[in-house]
C-alpha positions, 0 to 999 in steps of 0.5 A, a space after each residue: 500499500 502506497 502512503 502518502 508522506 512528505 519530502 523535507 524542505 531546506 530552502 531556508 538554508 540555501 536555495 539550491 546546490 547551484 545557488 550563489 548562496 551555497 557557493 559563497 558558503 563553500 568559499 567562505 569555508 575554504 578561506 576560513 580553513 586556509 586562515 586557521 592553517 596560517 594560524 596553526 603554522 605561524 603561531 600555535 606550532 611555534 608554541 610548547 610546553 615551555 611557553 607561559 601559560 597566559 600565552 597558550 591560553 590565548 592561542 588555544 582560546 583563539 583556536 577554539 573560537 576558529 574551529 566552532 566557526 568553521 565546524 558550524 559552517 561545515 555542519 550546515 554545508 555537509 547536511 544540505 549536500 546529504 539532503 540531495 545524496 540521501 533521497 536521490 543517489 542518482 543526483 549526479 550533481 550532488 554526488 559530485 559536490 559531495 566529493 569535492 566537498 570532501 576533498 576541500 575538508 581534508 585539510 581541516 580534518 588534518 588541521 583537528 588532528 594537528 590540534 589534538 596532537 599539539 594539545 598532548 605536547 602542552 598538557 602540563 599547562 592545560 590546568 593553568 590555561 583553563 583558569 586563564 581563558 574563558 573559552 578554554 574553560 568552557 571546553 575544559 572536557 573537549 581539551 582533556 579529552 583530546 589530550 587523552 586521544 593524543 596518545 593514540 595518534 601516528 606521525 603528522 605525516 602519517 595521519 595526513 597520509 591516512 586522511 587523504 587515502 580514506 576518501 578512496 579507501 574506507 570512505 569510497 567503500 561506504 558510499 559504494 555500498 549506500 549506492 548499491 543497496 539504494 538503487 537495487 530494486 525488485 519486481 514484486 506482486 503486491 495486492 495483485 499488482 506487479 511493481 518495481 519495489 525499492 529495497 527499503 520498501 521490500 524490507 518494510 513488508 517484514 510487518 505485512 499482515 499476510 504471512 504469505 506476503 512476508 515470506 515472499 518479500 523475505 525470499 525476494 530480498 534474499 535473492 537480491 542480495 545473492 546477486 550483489 553479495 560479492 560487491 558489498 562484501 568487497 566494501 565490508 572488507 575495505 571498511 574493516 581492513 582499513 580500521 584494522 590497519 589504523 587501530 594497529 598503527 595508532 596503538 589501539 588495543 583493538 577495534 572495541 578500544 577506539 569505540 568505547 573512548 568515542 562512546 565515552 564509557 569503559 569496558 567494565 561498563 560495557 561488560 556489565 551491560 553485555 552480561 545482563 543483555 546476555 541474561 535477558 535472552 531466556 526473557 525475550 525467547 519466551 517472548 518469541 514463543 508467545 508471539 508464535 503461538 499468537 499468529 498460530 505457529 510453532 516457531 517464529 521464522 525470521 519474516 515473522 519477527 516484525 509480524 503485527 500482532 493484536 489490533 493490527 488492522 490500523 494503517 496510519 496516514 502521515 497526518 494521523 502518525 503526526 497527531 498521535 505523536 504530538 498528543 503523546 509527546 504533549 503528555 511528557 512535556 508541552 516543550 517536546 510537543 511544541 518542538 515536534 509541531 515545528 518539526 512537522 509544520 516546517 517540513 523537517 521530515 522526509 518520510 516518502 518511500 521512493 527509489 534512489 533513496 537510502 533506507 532506514 532512518 536518521 536524523 542530521 543537525 543543521 547548524 547554521 539555522 539550529 535546526 534538524 532534518 529527518 529521513 525515514 521511510 514512512 509505510 503507515 505501520 506503528 513501527 514506522 510511527 515509532 521511528 518517527 518518534 525515535 528521530 524526533 527525539 534526536 532532533 529534540 536532543 539537538 534543540 536542548 543544546 541549541 537553547 543552552 547555546 552550546 557550541 559545536 564542539 560542546 555538542 559532540 555527543 557520544 552514540 551511547 548518549 545520542 540514543 537516549 532522547 530518541 529511545 525516550 521519545 518512543 517510550 513516551 509514545 508507547 507508554 502513553 498509549 498503554 496507560 489509556 487503552 482499554 481495548 486488549 487487542 490494542 494493548 497487545 498491539 502496542 506491547 508487541 511494537 514495544 517489546 519487538 523494538 526491545 528485542 531487536 535492541 537487545 538480542 539482534 544488537 548483541 548478534 550484530 556486536 558478535 558479528 562485528 567483532 569476529 569480522 574485525 578478529 578474522 579480517 586481521 589475518 585475511 579478506 573474508 568472502 560473503 559466504 563467510 560473512 553470512 556464516 558469521 551472521 547466521 552463527 551470531 543470530 543463533 547465539 542470541 536468538 536461540 530457539 526463539 526463532 526457527 534456525 532454518 530461516 534466519 537473516 544471514 544478509 543482514 550485514 549487506 544493507 545495514 550502513 552501520 558496518 561501513 564506517 572505518 571511522 566508526 566501528 561497533 555502530 551497534 551496542 550504543 543502541 542497547 546503552 541508549 534503550 536501557 538507559 532511557 528505560 532507567 530514566 523513564 522510571 525515574 520520570 514516573 516517580 518524580 513526574 513534571 520535576 523530572 523534565 528540566 533536569 532531563 533537558 539539562 542532561 541532554 544539553 550537557 551530553 557533549 561535555 562529560 562521560 556517560 558514567 559521570 552524567 548518569 550519576 546526576 540521577 543516581 545511577 551507577 552504569 558501571 555494575 550490573 544491577 542497573 541494567 538488570 533492573 532496566 530489563 526487569 521493566 522490559 520483563 514485566 511487559 513480556 509477562 503481560 504480553 504473554 497474559 494477553 
């Protein structure tokens, strides 16, 4: 069924890619980077640990202000270009401009690395510098973090070469994966009509009420992936090979090491969370078995995971989804509802399914206008309504930082905390419905959506973590074939889903279309989602205790996620994330939902 959905509008950013305003912004960016380069060469590089603290303070303060200004412009230009590339991978002009801009941004990337290395060399004076300069004081956390990261840098020449080669290495492979998957389409008969269906729309058939349609979609999807698996295997080998090489050269212990620091958490916290997740598998398998019974099966196949349960005949128009989200956001906070209304009213969302558009969903901020933009593939299902709420949560997170006048550098939020607001917004929507519905079938449908989402973020995410971990370990000694990737993926799914699914019908091609695996600069784009779900679940429990008094503290937390570690921010709410108890407690809340689901 084709659902009418809007496209986003970015004309308030620049009129077009060929406009004088856009070209002027690009020219200004290049000019500012060139000026920063001269500043580094003529002033910053000549200072060292023997320089006076007041001189270092002035230099660092000026560097911060210049970098913030450049990064604000960059975080306006790039999202604008991506708005074309991600919605139409055949847009040759946008693709060309993106490539040109990536080349133009290389010097900035290299300068940021140089700044990190230089901060490491003057680190003994940092405490005095922070006291002497306002900008340095406001960015003290970022400076301290940079000093720590300076320990894992190659020589300046090697880092410069790595950044240049990345455009034709990992970055190019990531682009190829996006192009191949977004342009792949399949002839599929739906409702008696044969149509050419893009892969995101085909994947969305996983929630179709008819099992025969779901199964045919699953089979058509696998046939399509079979035809491009070697191309995508080459992409994944390229991305993971580059990441392994750079991690080794930079002195990282392993690929997880760099991801943990990017997530601002330690191995103790990760292990505590993973142990709790693993301990919850029997609970989720109980849910999978109960779902199988509810849809009249002995065991779920992969194409049944997202099958609707309960009162599932509801197909939302985009306008109904909008009203549903605004109503339930308003029960949590009028500010959240007003913000979401602004996003809807001003066309910040591109929700239409169409050929050439990237699958999945994301939110990106446009710093120059202090706004966000959201991409989704809306099909009228409650799952997609929840996805909209999720991405609006990201946008609200950005808004909290804007309202607190945080700079770009102060907003550099780790993925662990970046998922907090988005998961909270999903929880708000579903919990509000559960609190008001009197229809057991509607309650069952909402619980299904809620637990299904949690199972993806706990059970499936763990399988993705296992997959990526083994891929990194094996890629260190040789390239892997597409069949190797399939085997690793299938074994990872068996380890997490267990007897909750029919092991004859898993999804070995999961690795092909998930863009999360195809970034050489951001590995393990998986466990932070589990962190976000369980952290937000714990926060929501606190909200239920405190009510409206919780909201302002929550907004302050969102505004500060770029300025502290996850553990220290959690302590503001009396949460200790370094022990397993917190994670077990959050999972126990989900367990109560599973109990109720099994009762209905």
